[in-house]
C-alpha positions as CSV (number, residue, x, y, z in Angstrom):
1,M,0.0,0.0,0.0
2,Q,1.3,3.4,-1.0
3,P,0.7,6.5,1.0
4,D,-1.5,9.1,-0.6
5,A,-0.9,12.8,-0.9
6,S,-2.7,13.7,2.3
7,T,-0.5,11.3,4.3
8,W,2.6,13.0,2.9
9,T,1.2,16.4,3.8
10,D,0.6,15.2,7.4
11,I,4.1,13.8,7.7
12,A,5.7,17.0,6.2
13,T,3.5,19.2,8.6
14,A,4.6,17.1,11.6
15,V,8.3,17.3,10.7
16,A,8.0,21.1,10.2
17,A,6.3,21.4,13.5
18,I,9.0,19.4,15.3
19,A,11.7,21.5,13.6
20,A,9.9,24.7,14.6
21,L,9.7,23.4,18.2
22,L,13.4,22.6,18.3
23,I,14.3,26.0,16.8
24,S,12.0,27.8,19.3
25,L,13.6,25.9,22.3
26,V,17.1,26.8,21.1
27,S,16.0,30.4,20.6
28,L,14.5,30.4,24.1
29,H,17.7,29.1,25.6
30,Y,19.9,31.8,23.9
31,S,17.4,34.6,24.7
32,R,17.4,33.6,28.3
33,K,21.2,33.7,28.3
34,G,21.1,37.2,26.7
35,M,18.6,38.4,29.4
36,V,20.8,37.2,32.2
37,L,23.8,39.0,30.6
38,A,21.8,42.2,30.2
39,E,20.6,42.1,33.8
40,A,24.2,41.6,35.0
41,Q,25.3,44.6,32.9
42,D,22.5,46.6,34.3
43,R,23.5,45.7,37.9
44,R,27.1,46.8,37.1
45,R,25.8,50.3,36.1
46,Q,24.0,50.9,39.4
47,P,25.9,53.4,41.5
48,K,27.7,51.9,44.6
49,L,30.7,53.0,46.6
50,L,32.4,50.6,48.9
51,P,34.4,52.3,51.7
52,E,37.1,50.5,53.6
53,Y,38.7,51.6,56.9
54,L,42.5,51.4,56.6
55,S,43.8,52.9,59.8
56,G,42.9,55.6,62.4
57,H,43.7,57.2,65.6
58,F,42.7,60.3,67.7
59,S,44.5,63.1,69.4
60,T,43.4,65.2,72.3
61,D,44.2,68.9,72.6
62,G,45.8,69.3,76.1
63,A,44.5,72.8,76.5
64,T,40.9,72.5,75.4
65,G,40.2,68.8,75.7
66,A,38.9,68.7,72.1
67,R,39.6,65.6,70.1
68,T,40.5,65.2,66.4
69,Y,39.8,61.8,64.9
70,H,42.1,60.9,62.0
71,M,40.9,58.1,59.7
72,Q,42.5,56.7,56.6
73,L,39.9,55.4,54.1
74,A,39.9,53.7,50.7
75,I,36.7,54.2,48.6
76,R,36.2,51.7,45.8
77,N,33.8,52.1,42.9
78,P,33.2,48.5,41.5
79,T,30.6,49.6,39.0
80,D,30.8,50.5,35.3
81,S,29.6,54.1,36.0
82,D,31.6,57.1,37.3
83,N,30.5,58.3,40.7
84,A,31.6,60.8,43.3
85,V,31.8,61.1,47.1
86,A,29.4,63.9,48.0
87,R,29.5,63.8,51.8
88,I,31.6,62.2,54.5
89,E,30.6,62.3,58.2
90,L,31.7,60.6,61.4
91,N,28.9,59.3,63.5
92,L,30.1,59.4,67.1
93,T,27.7,57.4,69.4
94,Y,28.0,58.1,73.1
95,R,26.0,57.6,76.2
96,L,24.8,60.4,78.5
97,P,25.0,60.0,82.3
98,D,21.3,59.1,82.4
99,G,21.8,56.3,79.9
100,T,20.5,58.0,76.8
101,L,22.2,57.0,73.6
102,I,23.2,60.0,71.4
103,T,24.8,60.0,67.9
104,A,26.6,63.2,66.9
105,R,27.2,63.7,63.2
106,V,30.6,65.3,62.7
107,P,31.6,66.8,59.4
108,P,35.3,66.5,58.2
109,S,37.6,69.2,59.3
110,N,40.5,70.4,57.1
111,S,42.6,71.3,60.1
112,G,44.6,68.4,61.4
113,A,44.5,66.3,58.3
114,Q,47.7,64.4,57.7
115,G,49.1,62.9,54.5
116,T,46.9,62.8,51.5
117,S,43.6,64.4,52.5
118,L,40.3,63.0,51.3
119,S,38.3,66.0,50.2
120,V,34.7,66.2,49.4
121,P,33.3,66.2,46.7
122,Q,35.7,63.9,45.0
123,R,35.2,61.9,41.8
124,V,35.6,58.1,41.8
125,G,35.8,56.8,38.3
126,A,34.4,53.4,37.2
127,H,36.4,50.5,38.6
128,E,38.7,53.0,40.5
129,T,39.8,53.4,44.1
130,I,40.7,56.6,45.9
131,A,42.3,56.8,49.4
132,G,43.2,59.4,51.8
133,W,42.9,60.7,55.4
134,C,39.9,62.5,56.9
135,A,40.1,64.5,60.1
136,F,37.0,65.1,62.3
137,A,37.3,67.7,65.1
138,V,35.0,67.1,68.1
139,D,34.6,69.9,70.7
140,A,35.4,68.9,74.2
141,A,31.9,69.8,75.4
142,V,30.4,67.1,73.2
143,I,32.4,64.2,74.7
144,A,33.3,65.4,78.2
145,N,32.5,62.8,80.8
146,R,30.8,60.6,78.1
147,H,31.2,56.9,77.4
148,I,31.8,56.6,73.6
149,E,29.9,53.5,72.4
150,G,31.1,53.5,68.7
151,Y,32.2,55.2,65.6
152,M,31.0,54.9,62.0
153,V,32.0,56.8,58.9
154,E,29.1,57.5,56.5
155,L,29.5,58.4,52.9
156,N,26.9,59.7,50.4
157,D,27.6,59.4,46.7
158,S,26.4,61.8,44.1
159,H,23.3,59.6,43.5
160,G,22.2,59.8,47.1
161,Q,23.3,56.2,48.0
162,L,24.5,55.8,51.5
163,S,27.4,53.5,52.5
164,S,29.3,53.2,55.7
165,V,32.3,51.7,57.4
166,T,32.9,51.1,61.1
167,P,36.4,51.6,62.6
168,L,36.9,48.9,65.2
169,I,39.9,50.2,67.1
170,L,41.1,53.8,67.4
171,S,44.2,54.4,69.5
172,E,45.2,57.8,71.1
173,R,48.4,59.4,69.8
174,K,50.0,62.2,71.6
175,D,52.4,63.4,68.8
176,V,49.9,64.1,66.1
177,R,49.4,67.8,65.0
């Protein structure tokens, strides 16, 4: 028995449908890979600064009792977009005699900076790192007879993103000017 024309048409249609299914599955596979790649590229374009605490110490003025905190920071931009450090602050958390916890936001001070100063605003190019020292002057009245609970340096970038780093140990140095 020989197949008639309608049988050959059915076979050709089934083969074409299977071929179309295979092509669409391969296309789906590659389009999914392309989407994953595009999402990864998009994530790399999102602004992000990563600060790192390198070293730090503080000095106390013998006459006034004011403290100057010196911190060396490295700020890395791992993204594909240029960015800038728009603001740096030291958050100094201390406890009042009644037990209330207070956080003072201290802006950087140009006086007392040592070595390469980290000024604000400062550009951080894509995949670049900048480093430098920040000095934060704290009046004696703010910390007199206060137990300091912790320190944190906060940075805002030019896009309004906030990042921070916590110095764990700050030693006192007498010979710093």
